[in-house]
LOLO-81298 format. One record per residue: residue in one letter; chain; x, y, z negated of N, C-alpha, C, O in turn. Coordinates in Angstrom, 2 decimals. Atoms other than C-alpha are relative to their C-alpha. Layout:
+----+----+---------+---------+---------+---------+---------+---------+---------+---------+---------+---------+---------+---------+
| aa | ch |    n.c1 |    n.c2 |    n.c3 |   ca.c1 |   ca.c2 |   ca.c3 |    c.c1 |    c.c2 |    c.c3 |    o.c1 |    o.c2 |    o.c3 |
+----+----+---------+---------+---------+---------+---------+---------+---------+---------+---------+---------+---------+---------+
|  a |  A |       X |       Y |       Z |       X |       Y |       Z |       X |       Y |       Z |       X |       Y |       Z |
...
+----+----+---------+---------+---------+---------+---------+---------+---------+---------+---------+---------+---------+---------+
***
This chain:
+----+----+---------+---------+---------+---------+---------+---------+---------+---------+---------+---------+---------+---------+
| aa | ch |    n.c1 |    n.c2 |    n.c3 |   ca.c1 |   ca.c2 |   ca.c3 |    c.c1 |    c.c2 |    c.c3 |    o.c1 |    o.c2 |    o.c3 |
+----+----+---------+---------+---------+---------+---------+---------+---------+---------+---------+---------+---------+---------+
|  c |  A |    0.86 |   -1.18 |    0.00 |    0.00 |    0.00 |    0.00 |    0.88 |    1.22 |    0.00 |    1.86 |    1.28 |   -0.75 |
|  d |  A |   -0.90 |   -1.13 |    0.00 |    1.48 |    3.31 |    0.80 |   -0.38 |    0.97 |   -1.09 |   -1.56 |    1.12 |   -1.42 |
|  s |  A |    0.25 |   -0.89 |    1.14 |    1.85 |    5.84 |   -1.99 |   -0.79 |    1.22 |    0.46 |   -0.41 |    1.89 |    1.42 |
|  d |  A |    0.84 |   -1.13 |   -0.37 |   -0.87 |    8.47 |   -1.85 |   -0.17 |    0.89 |   -1.22 |   -0.73 |    0.45 |   -2.23 |
|  e |  A |    0.07 |   -0.92 |    1.13 |   -0.65 |   11.52 |   -4.13 |   -1.44 |    0.35 |   -0.36 |   -1.73 |    0.76 |   -1.48 |
|  y |  A |    1.39 |   -0.38 |    0.23 |   -4.38 |   12.08 |   -3.74 |   -0.81 |   -1.12 |   -0.64 |   -2.00 |   -0.96 |   -0.93 |
|  c |  A |    0.73 |    1.11 |    0.60 |   -5.27 |    8.70 |   -5.19 |    0.01 |    0.12 |   -1.51 |    1.06 |    0.30 |   -2.12 |
|  r |  A |    0.10 |   -0.08 |    1.46 |   -6.53 |    8.81 |   -8.76 |    0.12 |   -1.40 |   -0.60 |    0.67 |   -1.57 |   -1.69 |
|  k |  A |   -0.03 |    1.37 |    0.49 |   -6.91 |    5.06 |   -9.15 |    0.52 |   -0.94 |    1.07 |    0.36 |   -0.68 |    2.26 |
|  q |  A |   -0.44 |    1.02 |   -0.96 |   -5.34 |    2.04 |   -7.53 |   -0.52 |   -1.36 |   -0.45 |   -0.21 |   -1.83 |   -1.54 |
|  q |  A |    0.53 |    1.33 |    0.32 |   -7.17 |   -1.26 |   -7.43 |    1.12 |   -1.02 |    0.12 |    2.06 |   -0.82 |    0.89 |
|  p |  A |   -1.02 |    1.04 |   -0.06 |   -5.12 |   -4.42 |   -8.00 |    0.08 |   -0.59 |    1.41 |   -0.94 |   -0.71 |    2.10 |
|  c |  A |   -0.18 |    0.60 |   -1.31 |   -3.67 |   -5.96 |   -4.86 |   -0.27 |   -1.49 |   -0.09 |    0.23 |   -2.17 |   -0.99 |
|  i |  A |    0.32 |    1.42 |   -0.01 |   -5.05 |   -9.37 |   -4.02 |    0.77 |   -0.68 |    1.11 |    0.70 |   -0.26 |    2.27 |
|  n |  A |   -0.83 |    0.69 |   -0.98 |   -2.72 |  -11.77 |   -2.27 |   -0.66 |   -1.28 |    0.47 |   -0.92 |   -2.18 |   -0.33 |
|  y |  A |    0.57 |    1.20 |   -0.58 |   -4.24 |  -14.33 |    0.07 |    1.05 |   -0.71 |    0.83 |    1.61 |   -0.13 |    1.76 |
|  s |  A |   -1.01 |    0.74 |   -0.75 |   -1.90 |  -17.04 |    1.31 |   -0.67 |   -0.85 |    1.06 |   -1.62 |   -1.59 |    0.77 |
|  g |  A |    0.56 |    0.81 |   -1.07 |   -2.64 |  -18.61 |    4.66 |    1.11 |   -0.41 |    0.94 |    1.74 |    0.44 |    1.57 |
|  g |  A |   -1.08 |    0.46 |   -0.86 |   -0.19 |  -20.78 |    6.56 |    1.32 |    0.52 |   -0.54 |    1.63 |    0.32 |   -1.72 |
|  n |  A |   -1.29 |   -0.53 |    0.46 |    3.19 |  -19.06 |    6.40 |   -0.07 |    1.52 |   -0.12 |    0.95 |    2.20 |   -0.21 |
|  l |  A |    0.17 |   -1.45 |    0.13 |    1.72 |  -15.56 |    6.15 |   -0.78 |    0.33 |   -1.26 |   -1.61 |   -0.45 |   -1.71 |
|  s |  A |    0.74 |   -0.47 |    1.17 |    0.48 |  -13.62 |    3.16 |   -0.75 |    1.27 |    0.37 |   -0.15 |    2.25 |    0.80 |
|  l |  A |    0.79 |   -1.18 |   -0.29 |   -2.39 |  -11.20 |    3.65 |   -0.26 |    0.74 |   -1.30 |   -0.86 |    0.19 |   -2.22 |
|  i |  A |    0.13 |   -0.77 |    1.24 |   -2.34 |   -8.46 |    1.05 |   -0.95 |    1.18 |    0.22 |   -0.70 |    2.05 |    1.04 |
|  f |  A |    0.98 |   -1.07 |   -0.12 |   -5.36 |   -6.21 |    0.63 |    0.13 |    0.96 |   -1.17 |    0.13 |    0.53 |   -2.33 |
|  c |  A |   -0.11 |   -0.98 |    1.07 |   -5.00 |   -3.00 |   -1.33 |   -1.04 |    1.09 |    0.19 |   -1.21 |    1.61 |    1.29 |
|  a |  A |    1.01 |   -1.06 |   -0.09 |   -7.74 |   -0.51 |   -2.12 |    0.38 |    1.14 |   -0.92 |    0.70 |    0.93 |   -2.09 |
|  r |  A |   -0.32 |   -1.17 |    0.82 |   -7.07 |    3.02 |   -3.32 |   -1.15 |    1.01 |    0.10 |   -1.69 |    1.23 |    1.19 |
|  w |  A |    1.08 |   -0.98 |    0.00 |   -9.65 |    5.60 |   -4.32 |    0.57 |    1.41 |   -0.01 |    1.36 |    1.77 |   -0.89 |
|  a |  A |   -0.50 |   -1.37 |   -0.09 |   -8.98 |    9.18 |   -3.26 |   -0.84 |    0.91 |   -0.91 |   -1.82 |    0.46 |   -1.50 |
|  l |  A |    0.71 |   -0.96 |    0.85 |  -10.15 |   12.32 |   -5.11 |   -1.47 |    0.12 |    0.41 |   -2.34 |    0.32 |   -0.43 |
|  d |  A |    1.37 |   -0.14 |   -0.48 |  -13.26 |   12.45 |   -2.91 |   -0.76 |   -1.31 |   -0.09 |   -1.91 |   -1.40 |    0.36 |
|  g |  A |    0.68 |    1.28 |    0.17 |  -14.09 |    8.83 |   -3.74 |    0.14 |   -0.91 |    1.21 |   -0.47 |   -1.98 |    1.26 |
|  t |  A |   -0.19 |    0.82 |   -1.19 |  -12.96 |    7.52 |   -0.37 |    0.89 |   -1.19 |   -0.32 |    1.92 |   -1.05 |   -0.98 |
|  c |  A |   -0.79 |    1.21 |    0.24 |  -11.68 |    3.96 |   -0.45 |    0.84 |   -0.32 |    1.23 |    0.31 |   -0.51 |    2.32 |
|  w |  A |   -0.90 |    0.32 |   -1.10 |   -8.63 |    3.26 |    1.68 |    0.46 |   -1.43 |   -0.13 |    0.94 |   -1.84 |   -1.19 |
|  t |  A |   -0.40 |    1.40 |    0.06 |   -7.91 |   -0.36 |    2.55 |    1.19 |   -0.25 |    0.92 |    1.20 |    0.17 |    2.07 |
|  y |  A |   -1.20 |    0.29 |   -0.78 |   -4.52 |   -1.58 |    3.70 |    0.13 |   -1.50 |    0.19 |   -0.08 |   -2.26 |   -0.76 |
|  l |  A |   -0.21 |    1.42 |   -0.26 |   -3.83 |   -4.93 |    5.34 |    1.42 |   -0.20 |    0.51 |    1.82 |    0.38 |    1.52 |
|  t |  A |   -1.39 |    0.24 |   -0.38 |   -0.28 |   -6.19 |    5.53 |    0.25 |   -1.48 |    0.20 |   -0.06 |   -2.29 |   -0.68 |
|  e |  A |   -0.36 |    1.39 |   -0.24 |    0.89 |   -9.42 |    7.10 |    1.51 |   -0.13 |   -0.11 |    2.26 |    0.58 |    0.55 |
|  s |  A |   -1.43 |    0.17 |    0.18 |    4.26 |  -10.65 |    5.96 |    0.30 |   -1.41 |   -0.48 |   -0.59 |   -2.10 |   -0.97 |
|  t |  A |   -0.38 |    1.32 |    0.48 |    6.17 |  -13.79 |    5.15 |    0.08 |    0.03 |   -1.52 |    0.51 |    1.03 |   -2.10 |
|  a |  A |    0.02 |    0.04 |    1.46 |    5.81 |  -14.87 |    1.54 |    1.41 |    0.14 |   -0.58 |    1.59 |    0.58 |   -1.71 |
|  a |  A |   -1.39 |   -0.04 |    0.46 |    9.60 |  -15.07 |    1.29 |    0.54 |    1.43 |   -0.04 |    1.46 |    1.73 |   -0.80 |
|  a |  A |   -0.51 |   -1.37 |   -0.03 |   10.06 |  -11.39 |    2.10 |   -1.15 |    1.01 |    0.05 |   -1.46 |    1.55 |    1.12 |
|  p |  A |    1.10 |   -0.98 |    0.05 |    7.19 |   -9.15 |    0.95 |    0.53 |    1.41 |    0.23 |    1.62 |    1.74 |   -0.23 |
|  p |  A |   -0.41 |   -1.38 |   -0.29 |    7.37 |   -5.52 |    2.17 |    0.15 |    0.79 |   -1.29 |   -0.57 |    0.54 |   -2.26 |
|  l |  A |   -0.22 |   -0.81 |    1.19 |    8.65 |   -2.97 |   -0.34 |   -1.24 |    0.80 |   -0.43 |   -1.52 |    0.88 |   -1.63 |
|  p |  A |    1.19 |   -0.76 |    0.39 |    5.47 |   -0.82 |   -0.22 |   -0.98 |   -0.88 |   -0.78 |   -1.59 |   -0.43 |   -1.75 |
|  v |  A |    0.91 |    0.91 |    0.67 |    3.43 |   -3.86 |   -1.23 |    0.52 |   -0.35 |   -1.38 |   -0.25 |   -0.42 |   -2.34 |
|  a |  A |   -0.61 |    0.34 |    1.28 |    5.87 |   -4.77 |   -3.99 |   -0.17 |    1.15 |   -0.99 |   -0.42 |    0.94 |   -2.17 |
|  t |  A |    0.14 |   -1.18 |    0.86 |    5.69 |   -1.22 |   -5.33 |   -1.43 |    0.13 |   -0.49 |   -1.67 |    0.45 |   -1.65 |
|  a |  A |    1.41 |   -0.13 |    0.36 |    1.91 |   -1.20 |   -5.27 |   -0.43 |   -1.12 |   -0.94 |   -1.32 |   -0.93 |   -1.78 |
|  a |  A |    0.38 |    1.16 |    0.80 |    1.73 |   -4.63 |   -6.87 |    0.46 |    0.13 |   -1.44 |   -0.05 |   -0.56 |   -2.33 |
|  v |  A |   -0.50 |   -0.19 |    1.36 |    3.64 |   -3.41 |   -9.91 |   -1.09 |    0.65 |   -0.85 |   -1.46 |    1.80 |   -0.63 |
|  n |  A |    1.06 |   -0.53 |    0.86 |    1.00 |   -2.98 |  -12.60 |    0.14 |   -0.59 |   -1.40 |   -0.65 |   -0.27 |   -2.28 |
+----+----+---------+---------+---------+---------+---------+---------+---------+---------+---------+---------+---------+---------+
***
């Protein structure tokens, strides 16, 4: 999930494993209540840094 200064809350990231890919869904709520959803496909062995940062909770 990319860092958004306008987000007041960040929902937990849910990791779905399928085959050799991991689908990570992240939802962030902006000041206006808009929900932004991010979908990232990556190998389980090397998760993207943005996802790792967002997953830290």
